[in-house]
PDB file of N, CA, C and O in Angstrom:
ATOM      1  N   MET A   1     100.803 109.692 115.090  1.00  0.00           N
ATOM      2  CA  MET A   1     101.555 109.641 113.858  1.00  0.00           C
ATOM      3  C   MET A   1     102.108 111.027 113.582  1.00  0.00           C
ATOM      4  O   MET A   1     101.383 112.013 113.716  1.00  0.00           O
ATOM      5  N   SER A   2     103.331 111.121 113.212  1.00  0.00           N
ATOM      6  CA  SER A   2     103.983 112.396 112.968  1.00  0.00           C
ATOM      7  C   SER A   2     104.175 112.617 111.477  1.00  0.00           C
ATOM      8  O   SER A   2     104.304 111.668 110.703  1.00  0.00           O
ATOM      9  N   ALA A   3     104.192 113.880 111.088  1.00  0.00           N
ATOM     10  CA  ALA A   3     104.456 114.211 109.687  1.00  0.00           C
ATOM     11  C   ALA A   3     105.874 113.834 109.296  1.00  0.00           C
ATOM     12  O   ALA A   3     106.169 113.717 108.107  1.00  0.00           O
ATOM     13  N   ASP A   4     106.772 113.639 110.281  1.00  0.00           N
ATOM     14  CA  ASP A   4     108.137 113.222 109.980  1.00  0.00           C
ATOM     15  C   ASP A   4     108.152 111.939 109.162  1.00  0.00           C
ATOM     16  O   ASP A   4     109.078 111.710 108.384  1.00  0.00           O
ATOM     17  N   VAL A   5     107.141 111.106 109.332  1.00  0.00           N
ATOM     18  CA  VAL A   5     107.053 109.848 108.593  1.00  0.00           C
ATOM     19  C   VAL A   5     107.044 110.122 107.097  1.00  0.00           C
ATOM     20  O   VAL A   5     107.506 109.292 106.314  1.00  0.00           O
ATOM     21  N   TRP A   6     106.526 111.270 106.692  1.00  0.00           N
ATOM     22  CA  TRP A   6     106.308 111.545 105.280  1.00  0.00           C
ATOM     23  C   TRP A   6     107.404 112.379 104.629  1.00  0.00           C
ATOM     24  O   TRP A   6     107.352 112.619 103.423  1.00  0.00           O
ATOM     25  N   LYS A   7     108.383 112.821 105.388  1.00  0.00           N
ATOM     26  CA  LYS A   7     109.444 113.626 104.793  1.00  0.00           C
ATOM     27  C   LYS A   7     110.275 112.779 103.843  1.00  0.00           C
ATOM     28  O   LYS A   7     110.455 111.579 104.049  1.00  0.00           O
ATOM     29  N   ARG A   8     110.771 113.420 102.809  1.00  0.00           N
ATOM     30  CA  ARG A   8     111.569 112.711 101.808  1.00  0.00           C
ATOM     31  C   ARG A   8     112.950 112.356 102.338  1.00  0.00           C
ATOM     32  O   ARG A   8     113.487 113.024 103.221  1.00  0.00           O
ATOM     33  N   GLY A   9     113.511 111.291 101.779  1.00  0.00           N
ATOM     34  CA  GLY A   9     114.875 110.883 102.126  1.00  0.00           C
ATOM     35  C   GLY A   9     114.926 110.021 103.371  1.00  0.00           C
ATOM     36  O   GLY A   9     113.954 109.936 104.121  1.00  0.00           O
ATOM     37  N   GLY A  10     116.054 109.388 103.584  1.00  0.00           N
ATOM     38  CA  GLY A  10     116.284 108.611 104.794  1.00  0.00           C
ATOM     39  C   GLY A  10     115.359 107.429 104.966  1.00  0.00           C
ATOM     40  O   GLY A  10     115.106 107.001 106.092  1.00  0.00           O
ATOM     41  N   GLY A  11     114.842 106.884 103.856  1.00  0.00           N
ATOM     42  CA  GLY A  11     113.989 105.709 103.947  1.00  0.00           C
ATOM     43  C   GLY A  11     112.571 105.998 104.398  1.00  0.00           C
ATOM     44  O   GLY A  11     111.856 105.078 104.795  1.00  0.00           O
ATOM     45  N   THR A  12     112.144 107.250 104.348  1.00  0.00           N
ATOM     46  CA  THR A  12     110.788 107.595 104.766  1.00  0.00           C
ATOM     47  C   THR A  12     109.854 107.584 103.564  1.00  0.00           C
ATOM     48  O   THR A  12     110.304 107.446 102.427  1.00  0.00           O
ATOM     49  N   ARG A  13     108.575 107.727 103.807  1.00  0.00           N
ATOM     50  CA  ARG A  13     107.562 107.663 102.758  1.00  0.00           C
ATOM     51  C   ARG A  13     107.599 108.909 101.874  1.00  0.00           C
ATOM     52  O   ARG A  13     107.774 110.023 102.366  1.00  0.00           O
ATOM     53  N   SER A  14     107.435 108.711 100.576  1.00  0.00           N
ATOM     54  CA  SER A  14     107.399 109.813  99.630  1.00  0.00           C
ATOM     55  C   SER A  14     105.961 110.160  99.284  1.00  0.00           C
ATOM     56  O   SER A  14     105.030 109.423  99.608  1.00  0.00           O
ATOM     57  N   VAL A  15     105.803 111.285  98.627  1.00  0.00           N
ATOM     58  CA  VAL A  15     104.489 111.720  98.182  1.00  0.00           C
ATOM     59  C   VAL A  15     103.858 110.622  97.335  1.00  0.00           C
ATOM     60  O   VAL A  15     104.509 110.049  96.461  1.00  0.00           O
ATOM     61  N   GLY A  16     102.587 110.334  97.598  1.00  0.00           N
ATOM     62  CA  GLY A  16     101.856 109.311  96.866  1.00  0.00           C
ATOM     63  C   GLY A  16     101.878 107.945  97.526  1.00  0.00           C
ATOM     64  O   GLY A  16     101.042 107.099  97.206  1.00  0.00           O
ATOM     65  N   GLU A  17     102.803 107.706  98.430  1.00  0.00           N
ATOM     66  CA  GLU A  17     102.880 106.413  99.112  1.00  0.00           C
ATOM     67  C   GLU A  17     101.878 106.352 100.255  1.00  0.00           C
ATOM     68  O   GLU A  17     101.424 107.380 100.757  1.00  0.00           O
ATOM     69  N   SER A  18     101.543 105.136 100.654  1.00  0.00           N
ATOM     70  CA  SER A  18     100.584 104.955 101.743  1.00  0.00           C
ATOM     71  C   SER A  18     101.121 103.951 102.757  1.00  0.00           C
ATOM     72  O   SER A  18     102.045 103.187 102.480  1.00  0.00           O
ATOM     73  N   GLN A  19     100.512 103.980 103.935  1.00  0.00           N
ATOM     74  CA  GLN A  19     100.893 103.092 105.030  1.00  0.00           C
ATOM     75  C   GLN A  19      99.625 102.696 105.772  1.00  0.00           C
ATOM     76  O   GLN A  19      98.718 103.509 105.948  1.00  0.00           O
ATOM     77  N   ARG A  20      99.570 101.455 106.200  1.00  0.00           N
ATOM     78  CA  ARG A  20      98.414 100.977 106.962  1.00  0.00           C
ATOM     79  C   ARG A  20      98.674 101.128 108.458  1.00  0.00           C
ATOM     80  O   ARG A  20      99.731 100.741 108.956  1.00  0.00           O
ATOM     81  N   TYR A  21      97.691 101.699 109.174  1.00  0.00           N
ATOM     82  CA  TYR A  21      97.722 101.847 110.628  1.00  0.00           C
ATOM     83  C   TYR A  21      96.430 101.249 111.161  1.00  0.00           C
ATOM     84  O   TYR A  21      95.400 101.922 111.188  1.00  0.00           O
ATOM     85  N   GLY A  22      96.475  99.991 111.584  1.00  0.00           N
ATOM     86  CA  GLY A  22      95.274  99.316 112.073  1.00  0.00           C
ATOM     87  C   GLY A  22      94.244  99.199 110.969  1.00  0.00           C
ATOM     88  O   GLY A  22      94.505  98.575 109.940  1.00  0.00           O
ATOM     89  N   SER A  23      93.067  99.794 111.171  1.00  0.00           N
ATOM     90  CA  SER A  23      91.984  99.698 110.188  1.00  0.00           C
ATOM     91  C   SER A  23      91.963 100.880 109.219  1.00  0.00           C
ATOM     92  O   SER A  23      90.994 101.049 108.479  1.00  0.00           O
ATOM     93  N   LEU A  24      93.022 101.703 109.214  1.00  0.00           N
ATOM     94  CA  LEU A  24      93.095 102.856 108.316  1.00  0.00           C
ATOM     95  C   LEU A  24      94.276 102.747 107.367  1.00  0.00           C
ATOM     96  O   LEU A  24      95.334 102.228 107.723  1.00  0.00           O
ATOM     97  N   ILE A  25      94.079 103.243 106.160  1.00  0.00           N
ATOM     98  CA  ILE A  25      95.172 103.429 105.213  1.00  0.00           C
ATOM     99  C   ILE A  25      95.388 104.933 105.102  1.00  0.00           C
ATOM    100  O   ILE A  25      94.461 105.685 104.802  1.00  0.00           O
ATOM    101  N   VAL A  26      96.627 105.361 105.349  1.00  0.00           N
ATOM    102  CA  VAL A  26      96.974 106.778 105.299  1.00  0.00           C
ATOM    103  C   VAL A  26      97.883 106.988 104.099  1.00  0.00           C
ATOM    104  O   VAL A  26      98.923 106.342 103.971  1.00  0.00           O
ATOM    105  N   ARG A  27      97.475 107.913 103.209  1.00  0.00           N
ATOM    106  CA  ARG A  27      98.262 108.199 102.002  1.00  0.00           C
ATOM    107  C   ARG A  27      98.731 109.643 102.043  1.00  0.00           C
ATOM    108  O   ARG A  27      97.961 110.549 102.364  1.00  0.00           O
ATOM    109  N   ASN A  28      99.990 109.848 101.717  1.00  0.00           N
ATOM    110  CA  ASN A  28     100.562 111.185 101.637  1.00  0.00           C
ATOM    111  C   ASN A  28     100.194 111.776 100.282  1.00  0.00           C
ATOM    112  O   ASN A  28     100.654 111.300  99.244  1.00  0.00           O
ATOM    113  N   ILE A  29      99.368 112.808 100.295  1.00  0.00           N
ATOM    114  CA  ILE A  29      98.987 113.469  99.052  1.00  0.00           C
ATOM    115  C   ILE A  29     100.104 114.406  98.601  1.00  0.00           C
ATOM    116  O   ILE A  29     100.534 114.368  97.448  1.00  0.00           O
ATOM    117  N   ARG A  30     100.571 115.255  99.534  1.00  0.00           N
ATOM    118  CA  ARG A  30     101.688 116.160  99.216  1.00  0.00           C
ATOM    119  C   ARG A  30     102.199 116.823 100.493  1.00  0.00           C
ATOM    120  O   ARG A  30     101.503 116.866 101.507  1.00  0.00           O
ATOM    121  N   VAL A  31     103.420 117.337 100.424  1.00  0.00           N
ATOM    122  CA  VAL A  31     104.010 118.133 101.497  1.00  0.00           C
ATOM    123  C   VAL A  31     104.258 119.516 100.916  1.00  0.00           C
ATOM    124  O   VAL A  31     104.954 119.657  99.911  1.00  0.00           O
ATOM    125  N   ASP A  32     103.684 120.542 101.553  1.00  0.00           N
ATOM    126  CA  ASP A  32     103.736 121.903 101.036  1.00  0.00           C
ATOM    127  C   ASP A  32     104.495 122.793 102.012  1.00  0.00           C
ATOM    128  O   ASP A  32     104.051 122.998 103.141  1.00  0.00           O
ATOM    129  N   GLY A  33     105.619 123.312 101.590  1.00  0.00           N
ATOM    130  CA  GLY A  33     106.394 124.223 102.416  1.00  0.00           C
ATOM    131  C   GLY A  33     106.235 125.665 101.999  1.00  0.00           C
ATOM    132  O   GLY A  33     106.938 126.538 102.509  1.00  0.00           O
ATOM    133  N   THR A  34     105.301 125.941 101.057  1.00  0.00           N
ATOM    134  CA  THR A  34     105.137 127.299 100.540  1.00  0.00           C
ATOM    135  C   THR A  34     103.873 127.996 101.023  1.00  0.00           C
ATOM    136  O   THR A  34     103.765 129.215 100.887  1.00  0.00           O
ATOM    137  N   VAL A  35     102.917 127.267 101.582  1.00  0.00           N
ATOM    138  CA  VAL A  35     101.647 127.859 102.001  1.00  0.00           C
ATOM    139  C   VAL A  35     101.846 128.840 103.154  1.00  0.00           C
ATOM    140  O   VAL A  35     101.093 129.805 103.279  1.00  0.00           O
ATOM    141  N   ASP A  36     102.837 128.607 103.986  1.00  0.00           N
ATOM    142  CA  ASP A  36     103.155 129.479 105.109  1.00  0.00           C
ATOM    143  C   ASP A  36     104.668 129.451 105.284  1.00  0.00           C
ATOM    144  O   ASP A  36     105.271 128.380 105.215  1.00  0.00           O
ATOM    145  N   PRO A  37     105.298 130.610 105.509  1.00  0.00           N
ATOM    146  CA  PRO A  37     106.759 130.619 105.598  1.00  0.00           C
ATOM    147  C   PRO A  37     107.336 129.887 106.809  1.00  0.00           C
ATOM    148  O   PRO A  37     108.519 129.545 106.806  1.00  0.00           O
ATOM    149  N   LEU A  38     106.533 129.641 107.839  1.00  0.00           N
ATOM    150  CA  LEU A  38     107.046 129.020 109.055  1.00  0.00           C
ATOM    151  C   LEU A  38     106.664 127.557 109.221  1.00  0.00           C
ATOM    152  O   LEU A  38     107.262 126.852 110.033  1.00  0.00           O
ATOM    153  N   PHE A  39     105.676 127.093 108.464  1.00  0.00           N
ATOM    154  CA  PHE A  39     105.153 125.743 108.653  1.00  0.00           C
ATOM    155  C   PHE A  39     105.351 124.886 107.411  1.00  0.00           C
ATOM    156  O   PHE A  39     105.345 125.396 106.290  1.00  0.00           O
ATOM    157  N   ASN A  40     105.526 123.587 107.612  1.00  0.00           N
ATOM    158  CA  ASN A  40     105.372 122.595 106.552  1.00  0.00           C
ATOM    159  C   ASN A  40     103.983 122.003 106.727  1.00  0.00           C
ATOM    160  O   ASN A  40     103.598 121.630 107.836  1.00  0.00           O
ATOM    161  N   VAL A  41     103.234 121.917 105.645  1.00  0.00           N
ATOM    162  CA  VAL A  41     101.883 121.373 105.707  1.00  0.00           C
ATOM    163  C   VAL A  41     101.870 120.056 104.944  1.00  0.00           C
ATOM    164  O   VAL A  41     102.148 120.021 103.745  1.00  0.00           O
ATOM    165  N   THR A  42     101.546 118.979 105.640  1.00  0.00           N
ATOM    166  CA  THR A  42     101.441 117.661 105.029  1.00  0.00           C
ATOM    167  C   THR A  42      99.966 117.366 104.802  1.00  0.00           C
ATOM    168  O   THR A  42      99.173 117.381 105.743  1.00  0.00           O
ATOM    169  N   HIS A  43      99.599 117.097 103.554  1.00  0.00           N
ATOM    170  CA  HIS A  43      98.218 116.774 103.199  1.00  0.00           C
ATOM    171  C   HIS A  43      98.087 115.256 103.148  1.00  0.00           C
ATOM    172  O   HIS A  43      98.754 114.594 102.353  1.00  0.00           O
ATOM    173  N   LEU A  44      97.226 114.711 103.999  1.00  0.00           N
ATOM    174  CA  LEU A  44      97.052 113.267 104.123  1.00  0.00           C
ATOM    175  C   LEU A  44      95.628 112.867 103.777  1.00  0.00           C
ATOM    176  O   LEU A  44      94.685 113.629 103.993  1.00  0.00           O
ATOM    177  N   GLU A  45      95.484 111.666 103.237  1.00  0.00           N
ATOM    178  CA  GLU A  45      94.176 111.080 102.945  1.00  0.00           C
ATOM    179  C   GLU A  45      94.030 109.827 103.795  1.00  0.00           C
ATOM    180  O   GLU A  45      94.871 108.930 103.732  1.00  0.00           O
ATOM    181  N   LEU A  46      92.964 109.759 104.592  1.00  0.00           N
ATOM    182  CA  LEU A  46      92.696 108.601 105.445  1.00  0.00           C
ATOM    183  C   LEU A  46      91.461 107.885 104.930  1.00  0.00           C
ATOM    184  O   LEU A  46      90.439 108.513 104.652  1.00  0.00           O
ATOM    185  N   ARG A  47      91.559 106.555 104.802  1.00  0.00           N
ATOM    186  CA  ARG A  47      90.408 105.764 104.362  1.00  0.00           C
ATOM    187  C   ARG A  47      90.398 104.442 105.104  1.00  0.00           C
ATOM    188  O   ARG A  47      91.456 103.905 105.431  1.00  0.00           O
ATOM    189  N   PRO A  48      89.205 103.909 105.375  1.00  0.00           N
ATOM    190  CA  PRO A  48      89.116 102.592 106.016  1.00  0.00           C
ATOM    191  C   PRO A  48      89.666 101.508 105.087  1.00  0.00           C
ATOM    192  O   PRO A  48      89.517 101.595 103.868  1.00  0.00           O
ATOM    193  N   VAL A  49      90.291 100.505 105.659  1.00  0.00           N
ATOM    194  CA  VAL A  49      90.852  99.399 104.879  1.00  0.00           C
ATOM    195  C   VAL A  49      89.761  98.672 104.102  1.00  0.00           C
ATOM    196  O   VAL A  49      89.982  98.243 102.969  1.00  0.00           O
ATOM    197  N   ASP A  50      88.587  98.534 104.708  1.00  0.00           N
ATOM    198  CA  ASP A  50      87.520  97.720 104.117  1.00  0.00           C
ATOM    199  C   ASP A  50      86.527  98.516 103.274  1.00  0.00           C
ATOM    200  O   ASP A  50      85.414  98.041 103.047  1.00  0.00           O
ATOM    201  N   SER A  51      86.889  99.715 102.799  1.00  0.00           N
ATOM    202  CA  SER A  51      85.957 100.521 102.013  1.00  0.00           C
ATOM    203  C   SER A  51      86.670 101.192 100.847  1.00  0.00           C
ATOM    204  O   SER A  51      87.785 101.694 100.988  1.00  0.00           O
ATOM    205  N   ASN A  52      86.006 101.192  99.690  1.00  0.00           N
ATOM    206  CA  ASN A  52      86.475 101.931  98.522  1.00  0.00           C
ATOM    207  C   ASN A  52      85.555 103.103  98.215  1.00  0.00           C
ATOM    208  O   ASN A  52      85.698 103.750  97.178  1.00  0.00           O
ATOM    209  N   ASP A  53      84.613 103.381  99.108  1.00  0.00           N
ATOM    210  CA  ASP A  53      83.645 104.456  98.925  1.00  0.00           C
ATOM    211  C   ASP A  53      84.319 105.805  99.179  1.00  0.00           C
ATOM    212  O   ASP A  53      84.909 106.013 100.239  1.00  0.00           O
ATOM    213  N   GLU A  54      84.234 106.715  98.217  1.00  0.00           N
ATOM    214  CA  GLU A  54      84.849 108.035  98.356  1.00  0.00           C
ATOM    215  C   GLU A  54      84.245 108.832  99.508  1.00  0.00           C
ATOM    216  O   GLU A  54      84.894 109.736 100.034  1.00  0.00           O
ATOM    217  N   ALA A  55      83.020 108.516  99.907  1.00  0.00           N
ATOM    218  CA  ALA A  55      82.382 109.208 101.030  1.00  0.00           C
ATOM    219  C   ALA A  55      83.074 108.890 102.356  1.00  0.00           C
ATOM    220  O   ALA A  55      82.925 109.637 103.323  1.00  0.00           O
ATOM    221  N   ASP A  56      83.821 107.801 102.411  1.00  0.00           N
ATOM    222  CA  ASP A  56      84.525 107.401 103.634  1.00  0.00           C
ATOM    223  C   ASP A  56      85.925 108.007 103.753  1.00  0.00           C
ATOM    224  O   ASP A  56      86.605 107.808 104.759  1.00  0.00           O
ATOM    225  N   VAL A  57      86.354 108.744 102.731  1.00  0.00           N
ATOM    226  CA  VAL A  57      87.700 109.320 102.719  1.00  0.00           C
ATOM    227  C   VAL A  57      87.711 110.628 103.510  1.00  0.00           C
ATOM    228  O   VAL A  57      86.833 111.475 103.346  1.00  0.00           O
ATOM    229  N   LEU A  58      88.717 110.776 104.368  1.00  0.00           N
ATOM    230  CA  LEU A  58      88.913 112.000 105.140  1.00  0.00           C
ATOM    231  C   LEU A  58      90.250 112.604 104.728  1.00  0.00           C
ATOM    232  O   LEU A  58      91.275 111.923 104.744  1.00  0.00           O
ATOM    233  N   THR A  59      90.239 113.885 104.360  1.00  0.00           N
ATOM    234  CA  THR A  59      91.463 114.590 103.998  1.00  0.00           C
ATOM    235  C   THR A  59      91.872 115.480 105.166  1.00  0.00           C
ATOM    236  O   THR A  59      91.056 116.226 105.706  1.00  0.00           O
ATOM    237  N   VAL A  60      93.151 115.392 105.550  1.00  0.00           N
ATOM    238  CA  VAL A  60      93.656 116.099 106.725  1.00  0.00           C
ATOM    239  C   VAL A  60      94.889 116.915 106.342  1.00  0.00           C
ATOM    240  O   VAL A  60      95.719 116.469 105.549  1.00  0.00           O
ATOM    241  N   GLU A  61      94.999 118.119 106.915  1.00  0.00           N
ATOM    242  CA  GLU A  61      96.217 118.921 106.801  1.00  0.00           C
ATOM    243  C   GLU A  61      96.932 118.872 108.142  1.00  0.00           C
ATOM    244  O   GLU A  61      96.346 119.216 109.168  1.00  0.00           O
ATOM    245  N   HIS A  62      98.176 118.456 108.144  1.00  0.00           N
ATOM    246  CA  HIS A  62      98.977 118.435 109.371  1.00  0.00           C
ATOM    247  C   HIS A  62     100.004 119.564 109.264  1.00  0.00           C
ATOM    248  O   HIS A  62     100.908 119.515 108.430  1.00  0.00           O
ATOM    249  N   TRP A  63      99.853 120.589 110.125  1.00  0.00           N
ATOM    250  CA  TRP A  63     100.766 121.734 110.136  1.00  0.00           C
ATOM    251  C   TRP A  63     101.855 121.473 111.159  1.00  0.00           C
ATOM    252  O   TRP A  63     101.567 121.177 112.319  1.00  0.00           O
ATOM    253  N   GLN A  64     103.109 121.583 110.730  1.00  0.00           N
ATOM    254  CA  GLN A  64     104.221 121.269 111.619  1.00  0.00           C
ATOM    255  C   GLN A  64     105.261 122.381 111.578  1.00  0.00           C
ATOM    256  O   GLN A  64     105.619 122.893 110.517  1.00  0.00           O
ATOM    257  N   TRP A  65     105.733 122.735 112.770  1.00  0.00           N
ATOM    258  CA  TRP A  65     106.790 123.731 112.887  1.00  0.00           C
ATOM    259  C   TRP A  65     107.817 123.245 113.887  1.00  0.00           C
ATOM    260  O   TRP A  65     107.487 122.482 114.795  1.00  0.00           O
ATOM    261  N   ASP A  66     109.045 123.671 113.734  1.00  0.00           N
ATOM    262  CA  ASP A  66     110.120 123.278 114.635  1.00  0.00           C
ATOM    263  C   ASP A  66     110.034 124.103 115.917  1.00  0.00           C
ATOM    264  O   ASP A  66     110.422 125.271 115.937  1.00  0.00           O
ATOM    265  N   TRP A  67     109.525 123.488 116.987  1.00  0.00           N
ATOM    266  CA  TRP A  67     109.323 124.178 118.262  1.00  0.00           C
ATOM    267  C   TRP A  67     110.627 124.428 119.005  1.00  0.00           C
ATOM    268  O   TRP A  67     110.619 125.138 120.010  1.00  0.00           O
ATOM    269  N   GLN A  68     111.731 123.880 118.558  1.00  0.00           N
ATOM    270  CA  GLN A  68     113.009 124.077 119.250  1.00  0.00           C
ATOM    271  C   GLN A  68     113.459 125.532 119.220  1.00  0.00           C
ATOM    272  O   GLN A  68     114.185 125.976 120.110  1.00  0.00           O
ATOM    273  N   HIS A  69     113.036 126.271 118.206  1.00  0.00           N
ATOM    274  CA  HIS A  69     113.458 127.663 118.056  1.00  0.00           C
ATOM    275  C   HIS A  69     112.333 128.629 118.422  1.00  0.00           C
ATOM    276  O   HIS A  69     112.334 129.777 117.976  1.00  0.00           O
ATOM    277  N   MET A  70     111.387 128.181 119.217  1.00  0.00           N
ATOM    278  CA  MET A  70     110.228 128.984 119.582  1.00  0.00           C
ATOM    279  C   MET A  70     110.569 129.939 120.721  1.00  0.00           C
ATOM    280  O   MET A  70     110.933 129.503 121.813  1.00  0.00           O
ATOM    281  N   CYS A  71     110.452 131.237 120.467  1.00  0.00           N
ATOM    282  CA  CYS A  71     110.675 132.250 121.511  1.00  0.00           C
ATOM    283  C   CYS A  71     109.360 132.629 122.184  1.00  0.00           C
ATOM    284  O   CYS A  71     109.329 132.923 123.379  1.00  0.00           O
ATOM    285  N   ASP A  72     108.279 132.619 121.413  1.00  0.00           N
ATOM    286  CA  ASP A  72     106.965 133.028 121.910  1.00  0.00           C
ATOM    287  C   ASP A  72     106.025 131.823 121.807  1.00  0.00           C
ATOM    288  O   ASP A  72     105.473 131.563 120.738  1.00  0.00           O
ATOM    289  N   VAL A  73     105.842 131.097 122.895  1.00  0.00           N
ATOM    290  CA  VAL A  73     105.060 129.860 122.850  1.00  0.00           C
ATOM    291  C   VAL A  73     103.579 130.104 122.589  1.00  0.00           C
ATOM    292  O   VAL A  73     102.866 129.163 122.242  1.00  0.00           O
ATOM    293  N   HIS A  74     103.093 131.328 122.741  1.00  0.00           N
ATOM    294  CA  HIS A  74     101.680 131.625 122.500  1.00  0.00           C
ATOM    295  C   HIS A  74     101.412 132.053 121.054  1.00  0.00           C
ATOM    296  O   HIS A  74     100.256 132.183 120.651  1.00  0.00           O
ATOM    297  N   TRP A  75     102.475 132.271 120.272  1.00  0.00           N
ATOM    298  CA  TRP A  75     102.317 132.742 118.905  1.00  0.00           C
ATOM    299  C   TRP A  75     101.429 131.837 118.041  1.00  0.00           C
ATOM    300  O   TRP A  75     100.551 132.364 117.357  1.00  0.00           O
ATOM    301  N   PRO A  76     101.602 130.515 118.029  1.00  0.00           N
ATOM    302  CA  PRO A  76     100.742 129.673 117.180  1.00  0.00           C
ATOM    303  C   PRO A  76      99.260 129.788 117.531  1.00  0.00           C
ATOM    304  O   PRO A  76      98.410 129.688 116.647  1.00  0.00           O
ATOM    305  N   PHE A  77      98.946 129.996 118.790  1.00  0.00           N
ATOM    306  CA  PHE A  77      97.544 130.116 119.181  1.00  0.00           C
ATOM    307  C   PHE A  77      96.941 131.421 118.680  1.00  0.00           C
ATOM    308  O   PHE A  77      95.756 131.466 118.349  1.00  0.00           O
ATOM    309  N   ARG A  78      97.739 132.482 118.619  1.00  0.00           N
ATOM    310  CA  ARG A  78      97.243 133.743 118.060  1.00  0.00           C
ATOM    311  C   ARG A  78      97.008 133.593 116.563  1.00  0.00           C
ATOM    312  O   ARG A  78      96.052 134.159 116.032  1.00  0.00           O
ATOM    313  N   VAL A  79      97.857 132.845 115.876  1.00  0.00           N
ATOM    314  CA  VAL A  79      97.675 132.600 114.441  1.00  0.00           C
ATOM    315  C   VAL A  79      96.366 131.854 114.199  1.00  0.00           C
ATOM    316  O   VAL A  79      95.638 132.175 113.260  1.00  0.00           O
ATOM    317  N   LEU A  80      96.061 130.866 115.035  1.00  0.00           N
ATOM    318  CA  LEU A  80      94.839 130.076 114.866  1.00  0.00           C
ATOM    319  C   LEU A  80      93.584 130.901 115.097  1.00  0.00           C
ATOM    320  O   LEU A  80      92.528 130.566 114.561  1.00  0.00           O
ATOM    321  N   ARG A  81      93.668 131.963 115.875  1.00  0.00           N
ATOM    322  CA  ARG A  81      92.504 132.809 116.141  1.00  0.00           C
ATOM    323  C   ARG A  81      92.148 133.699 114.970  1.00  0.00           C
ATOM    324  O   ARG A  81      91.025 134.202 114.913  1.00  0.00           O
ATOM    325  N   LYS A  82      93.064 133.916 114.026  1.00  0.00           N
ATOM    326  CA  LYS A  82      92.809 134.815 112.886  1.00  0.00           C
ATOM    327  C   LYS A  82      91.712 134.299 111.998  1.00  0.00           C
ATOM    328  O   LYS A  82      91.376 134.934 110.999  1.00  0.00           O
TER     329      LYS A  82
END
């Protein structure tokens, strides 16, 4: 699943909307373009279809950058080491 699914416009999902993928419901909490100048961070909430228990909820951050303009392919790995 790509964060592109959650971008605004063009018939895609907006913040607060959810989509079912098999036995999971994935909800877009928010898309943050200010946390890092190079990345868009999509905050997602994953929960099983058959559970309303908050203990079963997993919150995920999906960091996405446009690799088409990447000059230094090792740069993201150095950022992750910090």
